[in-house]
ZALUM-293583 format. One line per field, with one value per residue (C-alpha): chain; residue in three letters; z, x, y. Coordinates in nm, 3 decimals. Each point is the difference from the previous one (the first is absolute). Example, Ala and Ser with C-alpha at 12.3 -4.5 7.8 and 13.67 -1.06 7.14 Angstrom:
residues 2
chain A,A
res ALA,SER
z 0.780,-0.066
x 1.230,0.137
y -0.450,0.344
***
This chain:
residues 643
chain A,A,A,A,A,A,A,A,A,A,A,A,A,A,A,A,A,A,A,A,A,A,A,A,A,A,A,A,A,A,A,A,A,A,A,A,A,A,A,A,A,A,A,A,A,A,A,A,A,A,A,A,A,A,A,A,A,A,A,A,A,A,A,A,A,A,A,A,A,A,A,A,A,A,A,A,A,A,A,A,A,A,A,A,A,A,A,A,A,A,A,A,A,A,A,A,A,A,A,A,A,A,A,A,A,A,A,A,A,A,A,A,A,A,A,A,A,A,A,A,A,A,A,A,A,A,A,A,A,A,A,A,A,A,A,A,A,A,A,A,A,A,A,A,A,A,A,A,A,A,A,A,A,A,A,A,A,A,A,A,A,A,A,A,A,A,A,A,A,A,A,A,A,A,A,A,A,A,A,A,A,A,A,A,A,A,A,A,A,A,A,A,A,A,A,A,A,A,A,A,A,A,A,A,A,A,A,A,A,A,A,A,A,A,A,A,A,A,A,A,A,A,A,A,A,A,A,A,A,A,A,A,A,A,A,A,A,A,A,A,A,A,A,A,A,A,A,A,A,A,A,A,A,A,A,A,A,A,A,A,A,A,A,A,A,A,A,A,A,A,A,A,A,A,A,A,A,A,A,A,A,A,A,A,A,A,A,A,A,A,A,A,A,A,A,A,A,A,A,A,A,A,A,A,A,A,A,A,A,A,A,A,A,A,A,A,A,A,A,A,A,A,A,A,A,A,A,A,A,A,A,A,A,A,A,A,A,A,A,A,A,A,A,A,A,A,A,A,A,A,A,A,A,A,A,A,A,A,A,A,A,A,A,A,A,A,A,A,A,A,A,A,A,A,A,A,A,A,A,A,A,A,A,A,A,A,A,A,A,A,A,A,A,A,A,A,A,A,A,A,A,A,A,A,A,A,A,A,A,A,A,A,A,A,A,A,A,A,A,A,A,A,A,A,A,A,A,A,A,A,A,A,A,A,A,A,A,A,A,A,A,A,A,A,A,A,A,A,A,A,A,A,A,A,A,A,A,A,A,A,A,A,A,A,A,A,A,A,A,A,A,A,A,A,A,A,A,A,A,A,A,A,A,A,A,A,A,A,A,A,A,A,A,A,A,A,A,A,A,A,A,A,A,A,A,A,A,A,A,A,A,A,A,A,A,A,A,A,A,A,A,A,A,A,A,A,A,A,A,A,A,A,A,A,A,A,A,A,A,A,A,A,A,A,A,A,A,A,A,A,A,A,A,A,A,A,A,A,A,A,A,A,A,A,A,A,A,A,A,A,A,A,A,A,A,A,A,A,A,A,A,A,A,A,A,A,A,A,A,A,A,A,A,A,A,A,A,A,A,A,A,A,A,A,A,A,A,A,A,A,A,A,A,A,A,A,A,A,A,A,A,A,A,A,A,A,A,A,A,A,A,A,A,A,A,A,A,A,A,A,A,A,A
res MET,HIS,ASP,ILE,SER,HIS,ARG,LEU,ALA,PRO,SER,LEU,MET,ALA,GLY,LEU,VAL,LEU,SER,MET,LEU,VAL,PRO,ARG,PRO,SER,GLN,ALA,ALA,GLU,VAL,ALA,ALA,SER,VAL,SER,LEU,LYS,LYS,LEU,SER,VAL,GLU,GLU,LEU,MET,ASP,ILE,ASP,VAL,THR,SER,VAL,SER,ARG,ARG,PRO,GLU,LYS,LEU,SER,ALA,SER,ALA,SER,ALA,ILE,GLN,VAL,ILE,THR,GLN,ASP,ASP,ILE,GLU,ARG,ALA,GLY,ALA,THR,SER,LEU,PRO,GLU,ALA,LEU,ARG,LEU,ALA,ALA,ASN,LEU,GLU,VAL,ALA,GLN,ILE,ASP,SER,ARG,GLN,TRP,ALA,ILE,SER,ALA,ARG,GLY,PHE,ASN,SER,THR,THR,ALA,ASN,LYS,LEU,LEU,VAL,LEU,ILE,ASP,GLY,ARG,THR,VAL,TYR,THR,PRO,LEU,TYR,ALA,GLY,VAL,PHE,TRP,ASP,VAL,GLN,ASP,THR,LEU,LEU,GLU,ASP,ILE,ASP,ARG,ILE,GLU,VAL,ILE,SER,GLY,PRO,GLY,ALA,THR,LEU,TRP,GLY,ALA,ASN,ALA,VAL,ASN,GLY,VAL,ILE,ASN,ILE,THR,THR,LYS,SER,ALA,LYS,ASP,THR,GLN,GLY,VAL,LEU,VAL,THR,ALA,GLY,GLY,GLY,THR,GLN,LEU,ASN,GLY,PHE,GLY,SER,LEU,ARG,TYR,GLY,GLY,ALA,LEU,ASN,SER,ASP,PHE,ASP,TYR,ARG,ILE,TYR,ALA,LYS,HIS,THR,ASP,ARG,ASP,GLY,THR,ALA,LEU,ALA,ASP,GLY,THR,ASN,VAL,SER,ASP,LEU,TRP,ARG,MET,THR,GLN,GLY,GLY,PHE,ARG,MET,ASP,GLY,ALA,LEU,SER,SER,ARG,ASP,ALA,LEU,THR,ILE,GLN,GLY,ASP,ILE,TYR,ASP,GLY,GLY,ALA,THR,GLN,SER,ALA,ALA,ALA,ASP,ILE,ASP,LEU,SER,GLY,GLY,ASN,VAL,LEU,GLY,LEU,TRP,SER,ARG,THR,VAL,SER,ALA,ASP,SER,ASP,LEU,LYS,LEU,GLN,THR,TYR,PHE,ASP,ARG,THR,HIS,ARG,ASP,ILE,PRO,ALA,SER,TYR,THR,GLU,ASP,LEU,ASP,THR,TRP,ASP,ALA,ASP,PHE,GLN,HIS,HIS,LEU,GLY,VAL,ALA,ALA,ARG,HIS,GLU,VAL,VAL,TRP,GLY,LEU,SER,TYR,ARG,ILE,ILE,ASN,ASP,ASN,ILE,THR,ASN,LEU,ARG,VAL,ALA,SER,PHE,LEU,PRO,PRO,HIS,ILE,THR,ARG,ARG,TRP,TYR,ALA,GLY,PHE,ALA,GLN,ASP,ASP,ILE,ALA,MET,ARG,ALA,ASP,THR,VAL,HIS,LEU,THR,LEU,GLY,ALA,LYS,LEU,GLU,HIS,ASN,GLU,TYR,THR,GLY,TYR,GLU,PHE,LEU,PRO,SER,VAL,ARG,LEU,SER,TRP,ARG,LEU,ASP,GLU,ARG,ASN,MET,LEU,TRP,SER,ALA,VAL,SER,ARG,ALA,ALA,ARG,THR,PRO,SER,ARG,ILE,ASP,ARG,GLU,LEU,TYR,ALA,PRO,ALA,ASP,PRO,PRO,PHE,SER,ILE,LEU,GLN,GLY,GLY,ALA,ASN,PHE,GLN,THR,GLU,HIS,ALA,LEU,ALA,TYR,GLU,LEU,GLY,LEU,ARG,SER,GLN,PRO,LEU,SER,ASN,MET,THR,ALA,SER,LEU,SER,THR,PHE,TYR,THR,TYR,TYR,ASP,ASP,LEU,ARG,SER,ILE,GLU,ARG,ILE,ASN,PRO,PRO,ALA,ALA,LEU,PRO,VAL,TYR,ILE,GLY,ASN,GLY,LEU,THR,GLY,ASN,THR,TYR,GLY,ALA,GLU,LEU,SER,ALA,GLU,TYR,GLN,LEU,GLN,PRO,ASN,TRP,ARG,LEU,ARG,ALA,GLY,TYR,THR,GLU,LEU,ARG,VAL,HIS,LEU,ASP,HIS,LYS,PRO,GLY,SER,THR,ASP,ALA,ASN,PRO,GLY,THR,ASN,GLU,SER,HIS,ASP,PRO,ASP,GLN,TYR,TRP,SER,LEU,HIS,SER,SER,LEU,ASP,LEU,ALA,HIS,ASP,LEU,LYS,PHE,ASP,MET,GLY,TYR,ARG,HIS,VAL,SER,ARG,ILE,ILE,ASN,GLN,SER,VAL,PRO,ALA,TYR,GLY,GLU,LEU,ASP,VAL,ARG,LEU,ALA,TRP,HIS,MET,ARG,LYS,GLN,LEU,GLU,TRP,SER,LEU,THR,GLY,GLN,ASN,LEU,LEU,HIS,ALA,HIS,HIS,PRO,GLU,PHE,GLY,ALA,ALA,THR,GLY,ARG,ARG,GLU,ILE,GLU,ARG,ASN,VAL,TYR,GLY,ALA,LEU,SER,TRP,GLN,PHE
z 0.000,0.078,-0.346,-0.163,0.202,-0.082,-0.372,0.013,0.182,-0.304,-0.196,0.281,0.034,-0.371,0.042,0.285,-0.207,-0.287,0.241,0.089,-0.363,0.025,-0.075,0.292,0.049,-0.189,-0.303,0.027,-0.205,-0.294,0.009,0.033,-0.302,-0.216,0.118,0.148,0.253,-0.059,-0.235,0.299,0.359,0.290,0.035,-0.373,0.006,0.248,-0.252,-0.288,-0.160,0.031,-0.159,0.131,0.327,-0.141,-0.382,-0.021,0.070,0.368,0.205,0.148,0.336,-0.010,-0.107,0.259,-0.086,0.055,-0.322,-0.093,-0.318,-0.192,-0.224,-0.319,0.191,0.260,-0.273,-0.176,0.314,0.121,-0.320,-0.059,-0.332,0.024,0.149,0.289,0.092,0.001,0.225,0.265,0.074,0.147,0.368,0.006,-0.256,0.035,-0.300,-0.037,-0.304,-0.087,-0.297,-0.298,-0.119,0.275,0.305,0.295,0.085,0.240,0.271,0.352,-0.037,-0.224,-0.208,-0.228,-0.354,-0.089,0.229,-0.076,0.227,-0.158,-0.295,-0.240,-0.265,-0.262,-0.131,0.096,-0.168,0.242,-0.037,0.140,-0.108,0.052,0.019,0.371,0.071,0.024,-0.201,-0.219,0.087,-0.267,-0.277,0.182,-0.119,-0.143,-0.056,0.362,-0.101,-0.123,0.338,0.168,0.331,0.157,0.257,0.244,0.224,0.268,0.110,-0.188,-0.314,-0.116,0.022,-0.282,-0.178,0.045,0.104,0.060,0.139,0.339,0.167,-0.222,-0.328,-0.206,-0.252,-0.244,-0.192,-0.289,-0.121,-0.267,-0.343,0.040,0.288,-0.193,-0.301,-0.170,-0.002,0.291,-0.039,0.280,-0.003,0.253,0.139,0.280,0.191,0.021,-0.224,-0.305,-0.220,-0.047,-0.221,-0.092,-0.250,0.023,-0.233,0.067,-0.227,-0.099,-0.271,-0.001,0.245,0.176,0.009,0.132,-0.031,0.105,-0.110,0.183,-0.017,0.266,0.049,0.317,0.038,0.351,0.119,0.189,0.377,0.228,0.234,0.368,-0.074,-0.260,-0.304,-0.290,-0.114,-0.364,0.023,-0.214,-0.082,-0.296,-0.091,-0.289,0.012,-0.197,0.005,-0.065,0.161,-0.144,0.204,-0.122,0.008,-0.220,0.112,0.286,0.216,-0.144,0.029,-0.154,0.086,-0.215,0.097,-0.046,0.061,-0.159,0.151,-0.061,0.247,0.134,0.254,-0.003,0.202,0.124,-0.075,-0.283,-0.305,0.035,0.134,-0.258,0.098,-0.225,-0.016,-0.042,0.091,-0.127,0.216,-0.072,0.254,-0.074,0.265,0.002,0.237,0.039,0.251,0.282,0.219,-0.251,-0.239,-0.196,-0.098,-0.233,-0.026,-0.211,-0.061,-0.164,0.137,-0.149,0.168,-0.111,0.256,-0.101,0.282,-0.131,0.238,0.163,-0.218,-0.282,0.032,-0.243,0.173,-0.152,0.222,-0.102,0.260,0.013,0.296,0.034,0.285,0.094,0.270,0.114,0.287,0.162,0.237,0.085,0.258,-0.207,-0.240,-0.179,-0.225,-0.171,-0.288,-0.197,-0.137,-0.223,-0.074,-0.214,-0.026,-0.246,0.154,-0.182,0.174,-0.168,0.270,0.071,0.164,0.339,0.054,-0.193,0.009,-0.086,-0.213,-0.179,-0.170,0.181,-0.052,0.317,0.064,0.290,0.042,0.289,0.121,0.285,0.176,0.265,0.178,0.186,0.242,0.148,0.357,0.288,-0.173,-0.248,0.270,0.011,-0.308,-0.011,-0.306,-0.079,-0.291,-0.142,-0.304,-0.142,-0.220,-0.189,-0.104,-0.169,0.277,0.309,-0.121,0.176,0.256,0.214,0.103,0.232,0.191,0.253,0.052,0.242,0.005,0.256,-0.064,0.350,-0.122,-0.305,0.047,0.144,-0.128,0.168,-0.209,0.041,-0.230,-0.004,-0.331,-0.145,-0.281,-0.197,-0.203,-0.262,-0.141,-0.264,-0.243,0.240,0.271,-0.212,-0.307,0.076,-0.004,0.035,-0.174,-0.333,-0.058,0.222,0.263,0.135,0.279,0.135,-0.036,-0.089,-0.050,0.214,-0.167,0.310,0.087,0.123,0.040,0.274,0.221,0.213,0.249,0.079,0.279,-0.037,0.206,-0.115,0.055,-0.265,0.145,-0.081,0.340,-0.150,-0.312,-0.138,0.123,-0.076,0.164,-0.042,0.232,-0.099,0.221,-0.114,0.095,-0.271,0.042,-0.285,-0.069,-0.260,-0.080,-0.246,0.139,-0.128,0.113,0.006,-0.173,0.197,0.331,0.143,-0.347,-0.122,-0.362,-0.193,0.110,-0.118,0.045,0.258,0.235,0.325,0.163,0.203,0.171,0.072,-0.054,0.200,0.014,-0.059,-0.280,0.067,-0.255,0.031,-0.214,0.136,-0.181,0.211,-0.224,-0.332,-0.171,0.230,0.051,0.202,-0.050,0.240,0.030,0.244,-0.014,0.274,-0.116,0.158,-0.195,0.176,-0.198,0.123,-0.114,-0.024,0.155,-0.221,-0.199,-0.080,-0.112,0.141,0.000,0.064,-0.184,-0.092,-0.370,0.027,0.207,0.017,0.186,0.221,0.329,-0.047,-0.275,0.003,-0.229,0.002,-0.308,-0.019,-0.296,0.002,-0.249,0.000,-0.162,-0.366,-0.111,0.185,0.155,0.258,0.113,0.249,0.082,0.276,0.060,0.264,-0.030,0.285,-0.064,-0.178,0.248,-0.210,-0.284,0.221,-0.178,0.239,0.088,-0.213,-0.044,-0.330,-0.118,-0.333,-0.098,-0.299,-0.104,-0.291,-0.173,-0.228,-0.231,-0.197,0.049,-0.229,0.057,0.315,0.094,0.293,0.182,0.203,0.240,0.112,0.277,0.096,0.342,-0.127,-0.304,-0.016,0.233,-0.005,0.014,-0.065,-0.057,0.156,0.088,-0.253,-0.331,0.118,-0.216,0.163,-0.116,-0.080,0.048,-0.303,-0.108,-0.320,-0.175,-0.211,-0.228,-0.061,-0.268,-0.048,-0.261
x 0.000,0.291,0.142,-0.332,-0.034,0.357,-0.060,-0.339,0.120,0.149,-0.320,-0.219,0.227,-0.039,-0.375,0.008,0.209,-0.243,-0.289,0.154,-0.041,-0.376,-0.172,-0.133,-0.379,-0.019,0.155,-0.189,-0.297,0.223,0.177,-0.329,-0.132,0.302,0.088,-0.273,0.128,-0.297,-0.290,-0.218,-0.003,0.002,-0.377,-0.050,0.217,-0.246,-0.276,0.171,-0.230,0.135,-0.151,0.199,-0.190,-0.354,0.051,-0.185,0.115,0.002,0.191,0.330,-0.114,-0.304,0.181,-0.028,0.336,0.373,0.049,0.273,0.018,0.314,-0.063,0.177,0.161,0.134,0.159,0.158,0.141,0.145,0.201,-0.136,0.100,-0.196,-0.325,0.173,0.186,-0.331,-0.152,0.262,-0.214,-0.274,0.073,-0.213,0.213,0.320,0.218,0.345,0.227,0.167,0.219,-0.011,-0.340,-0.162,-0.196,-0.173,-0.322,-0.275,-0.233,-0.036,0.264,0.084,0.251,0.220,0.135,-0.328,-0.235,-0.351,-0.250,-0.016,-0.225,0.120,-0.208,0.095,-0.311,-0.208,0.234,0.127,0.377,0.005,0.199,-0.155,0.354,0.026,-0.310,0.202,0.145,0.309,0.095,0.268,-0.261,-0.262,0.047,-0.170,0.091,0.012,-0.107,-0.329,-0.093,-0.290,0.021,0.097,-0.243,0.165,-0.220,0.158,-0.232,-0.230,-0.181,-0.121,-0.372,0.029,0.320,0.012,0.253,0.359,-0.111,0.086,0.220,-0.058,-0.091,0.202,-0.217,0.192,-0.215,0.134,-0.133,-0.262,0.137,-0.180,0.234,0.323,-0.023,0.307,0.361,0.207,0.371,0.220,0.364,0.271,0.260,0.244,0.215,-0.233,-0.278,0.224,-0.254,-0.370,-0.234,-0.365,-0.223,-0.376,-0.241,-0.367,-0.263,-0.367,-0.146,-0.319,-0.223,-0.089,0.325,0.350,0.310,0.363,0.297,0.326,0.337,0.269,0.334,0.196,0.352,0.114,0.344,0.064,0.008,0.289,0.107,0.076,0.366,-0.092,0.069,-0.224,-0.258,-0.089,-0.377,-0.043,-0.365,-0.165,-0.366,-0.175,-0.375,-0.265,-0.374,-0.313,-0.327,-0.324,-0.294,-0.327,-0.378,-0.213,-0.314,-0.121,-0.013,0.274,0.379,0.276,0.367,0.242,0.363,0.300,0.371,0.286,0.344,0.334,0.282,0.278,0.274,0.350,0.095,0.347,-0.020,-0.253,-0.134,-0.202,-0.355,-0.260,-0.340,-0.275,-0.375,-0.297,-0.361,-0.313,-0.298,-0.348,-0.239,-0.360,-0.202,-0.359,-0.177,-0.349,-0.118,0.135,0.003,0.096,0.285,0.142,0.355,0.131,0.375,0.194,0.371,0.255,0.352,0.295,0.337,0.319,0.272,0.321,0.249,0.286,0.101,-0.346,-0.315,-0.190,-0.367,-0.259,-0.321,-0.323,-0.279,-0.355,-0.218,-0.353,-0.156,-0.353,-0.113,-0.328,-0.031,-0.342,-0.159,-0.296,-0.257,0.210,0.216,0.155,0.295,0.021,0.284,-0.009,0.183,0.120,0.343,0.161,0.366,0.183,0.375,0.210,0.342,0.283,0.329,0.319,0.165,0.369,0.166,0.038,-0.378,-0.324,-0.363,-0.218,-0.201,0.202,-0.309,-0.326,-0.324,-0.178,-0.325,-0.132,-0.347,-0.157,-0.290,-0.010,-0.244,0.047,-0.251,0.099,-0.284,-0.028,-0.128,-0.058,-0.029,0.270,0.270,0.022,0.051,-0.023,0.153,-0.082,0.160,0.093,0.167,-0.037,0.294,0.078,0.342,0.094,0.234,-0.221,-0.348,-0.206,0.125,-0.238,0.148,-0.224,0.069,-0.173,0.105,-0.133,0.087,-0.107,0.056,0.059,-0.003,0.100,0.369,0.011,-0.118,0.035,-0.023,0.028,-0.012,-0.005,0.097,0.075,0.254,0.162,0.314,-0.081,0.265,0.247,0.208,0.295,-0.221,-0.147,0.216,0.370,0.233,0.378,0.200,-0.182,-0.030,-0.121,0.052,-0.006,0.246,-0.009,-0.351,-0.312,-0.252,-0.304,-0.288,-0.218,0.090,-0.311,-0.100,0.164,-0.255,0.011,-0.245,0.080,-0.120,0.066,-0.063,0.094,-0.035,0.018,0.034,0.062,0.108,0.096,-0.109,0.351,0.059,-0.140,0.077,-0.100,0.049,-0.078,0.041,-0.043,0.010,-0.013,-0.019,0.133,-0.062,0.126,0.305,0.253,0.267,0.279,-0.088,0.239,-0.125,0.217,0.088,0.254,0.159,0.035,-0.090,-0.220,-0.258,-0.341,-0.191,-0.277,-0.221,0.174,0.030,-0.226,0.061,-0.098,0.111,-0.082,0.111,-0.079,0.045,0.018,0.023,-0.029,0.031,0.065,0.010,0.246,-0.015,-0.170,0.322,0.119,-0.160,0.107,-0.122,0.083,-0.081,0.071,-0.083,0.044,-0.040,0.025,-0.018,-0.031,-0.010,-0.003,-0.053,-0.340,-0.028,0.176,0.205,0.361,0.110,0.350,-0.005,-0.352,-0.061,0.359,-0.082,-0.330,0.070,0.304,-0.120,0.143,-0.179,0.001,0.037,-0.059,0.046,-0.002,-0.035,0.039,-0.120,0.113,-0.049,0.276,0.035,0.095,-0.215,0.207,-0.141,0.189,-0.110,0.151,-0.109,0.146,-0.098,0.107,-0.053,0.076,0.189,-0.148,0.095,-0.042,0.210,0.261,-0.069,0.120,-0.209,0.069,-0.098,0.015,-0.047,-0.134,0.029,-0.135,0.057,-0.206,0.009,-0.275,0.226,-0.307,-0.366,0.021,0.362,0.128,0.348,0.049,0.281,-0.088,0.210,-0.123,0.142,0.245,0.106,0.187,0.211,-0.206,-0.230,-0.206,-0.380,-0.101,0.128,0.217,0.352,0.175,0.020,-0.242,-0.012,0.039,-0.161,0.241,-0.020,-0.154,0.021,-0.167,-0.106,-0.311,-0.162,-0.376,-0.155,-0.375,-0.170
y 0.000,0.232,-0.066,0.085,0.318,0.099,-0.042,0.164,0.311,0.181,-0.059,0.128,0.304,0.067,-0.024,0.253,0.240,-0.028,0.050,0.336,0.094,-0.049,0.332,0.199,-0.001,0.329,-0.172,-0.330,0.112,0.095,-0.337,-0.191,0.184,-0.080,-0.351,-0.221,-0.255,-0.224,0.011,-0.083,0.121,-0.246,0.034,-0.047,-0.312,-0.155,0.067,-0.184,-0.255,-0.354,-0.310,-0.298,-0.044,-0.028,-0.006,0.330,0.358,0.097,0.253,-0.111,0.136,-0.233,-0.320,-0.276,-0.149,0.036,0.195,0.245,0.207,0.094,0.300,0.106,0.283,-0.243,-0.214,0.297,0.156,-0.331,-0.037,-0.351,-0.154,-0.328,-0.127,-0.182,0.319,0.187,-0.268,0.074,0.308,-0.221,-0.054,-0.316,-0.190,-0.199,0.090,-0.157,0.010,-0.330,0.095,0.235,-0.126,-0.212,0.114,-0.164,0.186,-0.097,0.127,-0.138,-0.266,-0.297,0.192,-0.208,-0.010,-0.172,0.196,-0.125,0.176,0.346,0.086,0.272,0.177,0.258,0.178,-0.304,-0.251,-0.265,-0.037,-0.351,-0.302,-0.345,-0.135,0.090,0.214,0.320,0.288,0.023,0.357,0.024,0.034,0.209,0.354,0.304,0.362,0.118,0.352,-0.153,-0.149,0.178,-0.189,-0.330,-0.140,-0.240,-0.213,-0.216,-0.279,-0.237,0.115,-0.340,0.079,0.251,-0.098,-0.377,-0.261,0.111,0.339,-0.150,0.260,0.300,0.165,0.249,0.186,0.224,0.247,0.208,0.334,0.044,0.091,0.333,0.088,-0.072,0.229,0.144,-0.121,-0.134,-0.079,-0.134,-0.108,-0.070,-0.233,-0.058,-0.246,-0.302,0.122,0.009,0.174,0.048,0.197,0.026,0.176,0.051,0.175,0.061,0.146,-0.006,-0.222,0.208,0.182,-0.328,-0.200,0.074,-0.214,-0.030,-0.208,-0.052,-0.173,-0.040,-0.172,-0.079,-0.137,-0.101,-0.104,-0.322,-0.047,-0.100,-0.278,0.057,0.069,0.262,-0.220,0.096,-0.255,-0.046,0.053,0.309,0.068,0.173,0.053,0.172,0.056,0.185,0.034,0.197,0.101,0.138,0.133,0.138,0.017,-0.223,0.183,0.214,-0.315,-0.224,0.031,-0.210,-0.051,-0.198,-0.034,-0.225,-0.049,-0.192,-0.059,-0.171,-0.034,-0.213,-0.048,-0.141,-0.308,-0.094,-0.372,-0.022,0.178,0.319,-0.004,0.102,0.142,0.137,0.036,0.226,0.058,0.168,0.101,0.133,0.155,0.097,0.180,0.123,0.235,-0.143,0.260,0.213,-0.314,-0.266,-0.075,-0.294,-0.098,-0.267,-0.050,-0.248,-0.042,-0.226,-0.034,-0.188,-0.055,-0.172,-0.079,-0.178,-0.059,-0.216,-0.280,0.026,-0.005,0.169,0.097,0.133,0.104,0.132,0.136,0.096,0.170,0.144,0.182,0.141,0.225,0.168,0.265,0.120,0.183,-0.179,0.148,0.306,-0.181,-0.279,0.027,-0.334,-0.115,-0.338,-0.156,-0.301,-0.088,-0.261,-0.067,-0.252,-0.054,-0.194,-0.074,-0.173,-0.086,-0.117,-0.209,-0.046,-0.298,0.166,0.003,-0.028,0.105,-0.298,0.016,0.271,0.143,0.076,0.189,0.113,0.188,0.206,0.144,0.188,0.209,0.249,0.233,0.266,0.223,0.316,0.078,0.350,-0.015,0.237,0.337,-0.101,-0.003,-0.381,-0.215,-0.378,-0.167,-0.364,-0.177,-0.338,-0.148,-0.350,-0.093,-0.320,-0.127,-0.327,-0.112,0.006,0.092,0.267,0.250,0.209,0.336,0.208,0.321,0.227,0.363,0.258,0.369,0.259,0.371,0.135,0.360,0.200,-0.081,-0.351,-0.338,-0.339,-0.316,-0.376,-0.301,-0.380,-0.161,-0.340,-0.029,-0.279,-0.062,-0.261,-0.240,0.110,-0.201,-0.006,-0.151,-0.279,-0.062,0.056,-0.303,-0.038,-0.116,0.028,-0.376,-0.287,-0.124,0.362,-0.068,0.357,0.145,-0.198,0.278,0.065,-0.180,0.036,0.358,0.183,0.364,0.205,0.180,0.314,0.149,0.364,0.229,0.374,0.312,0.349,0.372,0.271,0.350,0.365,0.133,0.338,0.180,-0.047,-0.356,-0.346,-0.333,-0.362,-0.297,-0.359,-0.305,-0.359,-0.366,-0.268,-0.375,-0.218,-0.367,-0.250,0.212,-0.135,-0.232,-0.225,-0.352,-0.296,-0.313,-0.246,0.164,0.036,-0.007,0.359,-0.087,-0.032,0.256,0.120,0.324,-0.029,0.200,-0.081,0.342,0.223,0.330,0.356,0.356,0.310,0.358,0.365,0.254,0.372,0.280,0.377,0.311,0.348,0.335,0.201,0.305,0.075,-0.107,-0.284,-0.337,-0.306,-0.356,-0.285,-0.368,-0.283,-0.370,-0.261,-0.361,-0.345,-0.327,-0.336,-0.326,-0.359,-0.358,-0.156,-0.348,-0.251,0.253,-0.094,0.346,0.049,0.382,0.129,0.324,0.087,-0.035,0.190,0.308,0.229,0.306,0.275,0.059,0.377,0.254,0.372,0.297,0.380,0.222,0.376,0.209,0.359,0.284,0.258,0.340,0.033,-0.295,-0.260,-0.318,-0.204,-0.347,-0.242,-0.353,-0.217,-0.362,-0.249,-0.375,-0.240,-0.323,-0.300,-0.270,-0.315,0.144,0.171,0.330,0.272,0.303,0.304,0.362,0.186,0.356,0.126,0.368,0.192,0.362,0.134,0.337,0.129,0.198,0.094,-0.075,-0.305,-0.105,-0.173,-0.118,-0.237,-0.176,-0.310,-0.205,-0.343,-0.221,0.273,-0.133,-0.307,-0.084,-0.321,-0.191,-0.324,0.009,-0.359,-0.353,-0.270,0.110,-0.225,0.187,0.268,0.313,0.339,0.324,0.281,0.375,0.171,0.365,0.115,0.318,0.053,0.256,0.017,0.221,0.028,0.215
***
């Protein structure tokens, strides 16, 4: 701790010096008029419409859930250059970088390289791989300037979003094409971020339809080993896309959008990794009346992943989702819907391991309904919901939830929830064998692997104690059953093994976040999470290391961000985060500092200098000690021109 404080002191001193440059109150109005710290005040931020909690617009201040919102301004001022970096701004997420392209991201525990209890959506498209029921973060990208907001829910969302939304939901929403008109050009580079650039153009097709197109490229340097030796894992990605929004009639709206990408990474002991893919999405919505609306969304997603010395996968996903929202009898807000998904997955196996059968076609279908009931002069709301989902591995899953919110007064709301969630089997659980050919002397699949289940209890408070301050506290206890385990076939012999459901356990903890506007031109944002994960064998389990493969989590992590507007159109941002050690990976605790200085040279031209991970030349965030990659200090400059 003394070492961290010693290293942090010069940065804090710099912050204090810069704070002295803050204009006096007599000058604050002029600065606020020329350079806006935020597009929204603290009070206005509480009134942001969010959709992830109830699948319909509702005020953030009225959401009975542990939800946090990352705005476009937050992303810009943090200097984030990727979605995972932007997600570090959510205090209720565990975000750890593994190497130049891979990340481990989860909520409320169970973080791993194949974390499988967090559902992620980009404009309603589920970025989910059936290979391990998680997210490949290396190919999830968009033009960050186009993001409107990121809604991050910690806690179950299965009633609305289905299986695998066990511990949280990340819902990324991009701006309408109408809000991205004109030209945007960005370019930059630095020590680890070798070079990046993007180009976006938005225009109008006619009086009813707007569009935008974009292209971007990123080139990242490799990481390092503990002794500072460089690792050959350089990463590059090129992506482009389009979006079109418009009105078909006075009641009907249409959105069509798509992306295509191609990227790769170097490997020390094998040929380069090759990744490519694309997607196209269509959304039709109709306003039936003031209390009723319909939505129909469909998308197609294709991914290609070739990792020499490991496997090659080609995955096609078709998805359709229908939703109807209606008000009933003045006190009921009902949302119901149906969904259908089909995947076509083809694996080219190598001798080290194999997915059998190599080619599969799987289908999921589901229906859900939720009723938000206003009670007691609209100060108490009871929300009842359930989802019935079918998968081809284990059949039907019933996913109910009950939520209760009580508005104590205009500035305080208490909420509680009880929810059931499920993580259905993936290909790794059921169909992975090693070696590739019989007799499978190492791993013999998991033909009988069943769904993992979770029952979560939550209690939270959302408050605005001052007109310029907001705070949120969420506490939780979750019981898990039938968790994945590695079972020995002939104990005490270590091999062969199979994948079973031999673990049970619980997690509990608290999440605290707050935002405080010290002055019109200075805002602080803080977050703290305390987490405990306890896993154990079920009777009869032969798993030798209960939970060590499923959960690699720090007990505590906290962050503090400062956003300050200075004179002469300067913006100065600092972000400090502290993560306690990950015991079962021997990852030591660390603290890191990010700093960004931006100058609006002209109204449409901005220059910025960003430093990331400034307190250490390199540090580990995740992974076993042997061969673990460490994340290096990064300093980069950028220019952004919009006209």
